[in-house]
N, C-alpha and C positions, 0 to 999 in steps of 0.2 A: 661194668658195675650195675646196669639196669638192662633188663630184656623182658620181652613179652608184650602183653596188651596193657598199655597205659592210657587211661581215659583222660581225654581233654574235656574235663567236666564242665557242665554248664554253670552259670551264676543265676539262680532263680530269683526273680523279682516279684513283689507284691505291693501294688499301689505305690509304685515309684521307688521303693526301697529294697533292701536285700531281705529275702524270706530266708532267714537264719535256720528255722526248722526244717524247711524243705531241702535246704542244702545239706543239712546233717543227715536227713533220711537218704538222700541220695548217695551220700558217701556210704552209709551202712549197706544199701543195695549194691554198690560197686564191690565192697569187700566181701560181702557174703556170696558173691557170684564169681569170685576168683580173680578180679582184676589185680594187676601186678603193681600198678602205682597210680596215684592220684595226681593229676596236673591241673591245679587251679589257676586262673587268671591268664589263660591263653586266649586265642582267637574265639574259640568256642565260649569261653568264659566272659566274653565281651569287655575284656580288659581296656580297650580304648575309651569306653565311656564310664569307666569307674573312676571316682575320685581317689586320690592318694589314700584317704582314710578308709574307703570302702575297700580299695585293692588290699591294703595291709590287713584289714579285719577279715576278709575272705581267706587269706593265706592262714591267718591265726586260727580261724575256725577249722580249716581243713586239718591243720596239725593237731589241733586239740581232739578233734572227732576221730581222727585216724589212730592217734595214740600210738604210734610206732609199729602198727601191725603191717603196714607196706610203706614204701617210700613215698614222700611227697615232694614233687618237682614243681617249684613255684614258678609261675610266669613273671618275669621282672624286665622284659624288654621295653625299650622306648626309642623314639627317634632323637631324644636329647640324651647325650652320653652321661650327664651329670644325674639326670633323672633315673636312668638305668642303674647307675651306681647306688643311689639312694634306695631303690626298691630292692636291689640285690643285698645290700647290708641288712635291710629290714628282714629279708627272707633268711639270711644266715642266723640272725639273732633270734628270730622265732623258732629256728630248728630245722628248717628244710633240708632235705638231704642233698638237693641240687636245685639249680635254676634252670629255666628255659628262657632263652633270649632271642627274640625275633630281630632280624635285620632291621636297621633304621629305615622307616618308611617315609615317604614324601620328599626328604632331603635329596634323594638319588646320589648317594655318595659313590665315589669311585671304589674300586677293589682295594686300593690302599686306604681310603677312608673306612671301609667296613673292617679291614685288619686292625687299624688303629682304635676304632671304637671297641671292638671285642677285647683287644689287648689291655686297653685302659681299664675295663671292668675287671678283667681277670687279675690284673695287678692290684687294683684297689680292694678286692674282696676275695678271700681265700676259700672259695666254695667250688665244688664241681659245677661247670657250665656246659649246658647242651645248646648249641646253636640252632637257630630256626630259620630256614631258608623257604621263603613262600613269595617268589617274585610276582605272582599273580595279584598279591595285595600290597607289596613293598615297592614295586616298580623297578627293582634292580635284582638281578640274579647273582648270588654269591657263587663265584666260579669254583670249580674243583680244585684248582691251584691255590686259591685263597683259603679254601677250607683246609687243604693239606698243610698250608703254613701255619694256620691257626691251631691245627691239631698238635703242633710241636710245643705249644704253650701247655705246662704240666695240668693245670686245672681246667683246660677245655677238653672234655671227655667225649663229646659226641655231637651228632647233628640230627635234627628232625628235618627230613628232606622232603619238600612239597613243591618242586619245580614241575613235577608231573611226567618226568621222562625217566625211563630205565637206563638210558645212556648217561645221564648225570649221575644216578645212583651208582652205576658201576664204576664210572670215572672216579667218584669220591672213594669208593671202597678200594679200587686199585691203587690209589695215591696214598692212602693212609694206612698206619699200622693195624694190625688185627685187633688190638685192644680199643681202637677208635669206634665208639658205638654209632652205626648209622640205623635209624629208625625211620619208618614211613610216616609221612605227614598226610598221606592220603590212603583212606581204607582200601580203595579199589585196587591198590598197589601192593598190599601187604604180603600176600603169598609169593608173588614174583620177587619182591625185595628179600624175603627170608631165603629164597632159593639161590640168591647170588651172595649171600653172606650177610645180610642185614640182621639186626637183633630184635626187631619188633615193630610195633606201631604206637604212636600217640594218636588215639582214636575218638572220632566223633561217634561212630556207630556204637562203640561200648557204652555210651550213655543209655542205649535202649536194649542191647543185646550183649551185655558184658560176658555172660557165661560163654556163649559161643565163640567170641572173639578171643578170649583168654584160652579156650580149649584149642582153637586153631593154633595158636603159638605153642601151647604145651605139646600138643601131639607132634608138631613139626620138630620141636627140639628133642622129642623122644625117638625120632627117626621114622615116625609113622606118617610118611610123606602122602600117601594115598588118602588117609583120613584128614589130613590137613587140606588137601586139594578140595575134597568133597565139602567141607566147612566152608572154604573160601567161596565156592560157587553158590553155596545156600545163602551166604551172607551178602554175596555181589548185588542183588536187587536193593537191599537196604542202603548199601554204599552209595548207590545212584539216587535213591528216593530222598535221602537226607540232603541232597545238594540240588534239587529242583528249584530252589531259591537260595538266596544268600544265607550261608551258615552264621549264626545258629537258630535262625527263625524255624526251619523244618524240625530240627531235633527237639527244640522246645515245644513246638506243637505236637510232636509224637509223644514226649513225655507227659503232657497234659492229657492227651487222648488215653494214655495208659494209666492216669491217675496217679502218677509219681510226682507231679508238681500241681499245685492249685491253679496257676496262671502261666500261660505262655507268653507272657509280657516280654518284650524286647525293647531296647532303648533307641530312640531316635539317634541317628538317621535311618536305622533299620525299622522295618514295619512289619506288621503281622502278615502271615501267608494271604495270598489271593485265595478266594473260596475254591476255584477250580483246582489250584495246586493242592490245596487242603485235602480235596476229595481223593486226588491221586495218591498222596502220602497215606492217607487212611486205608485205601485199597492195598497198598504195599504192606502195611502193618498187619491188616487182616490176612493176606496171603501168607506172611511169615508166621502167623499164629500168635502175634503180640496183642491183639485185641479180640 
């Protein structure tokens, strides 16, 4: 259903609140540069520190601004199943094409608990669901057998996989039908994932280099594998630079340096980048030609 470079878009803040104009401008920047889908309210969008009202407003603004030009896949995950259902119902009502649902964090559910959580949301809301596995943030890895079991539920259509290993990626692809979408949740694994049958990436790097990340996916699907490989290695230093501190502090700092947002403000408990790391990031952006 979806493939290519899908941006895990930041939520810009200004003086503690949502900077709506900057958010709309970022969406236009993405669409102009070929991004294949907009993904608001994910990890990069700081969903964990948005109020319900802010979360719903960010999704609504994204849908208004996109105006059906590309799909919007709204983040609706929670470690509370009833909250996840509430956010997913809102996303469907607002008109999202699909939702992205992170594994419940902090609770440390069993594999059966993970299955029952996602099954409950899928049964409560008839909307395409993309699972999101990122054990480094949730403390629990969703195992390939659990993912394959969930893939048999009609409206669970894919997974954003960010366990960080090609073994997990290939195990998922091997266990699931070809129409189950596996996309990278880590920019530095995008090209390897495409080579083993993945469908794309939900990307942090696309926030600052959307054209190149979209082109990487486009030329790969056209069969121009060497061109895709070259783009991958060109992008790789950015993939590393945007994670020298906890995401999304570096990507927000980068967007501020590029004058795409007015403020690189993040919400506590995240903090602005350390000065030394900010200089490292600036050097990477200059080397790439973004500054």
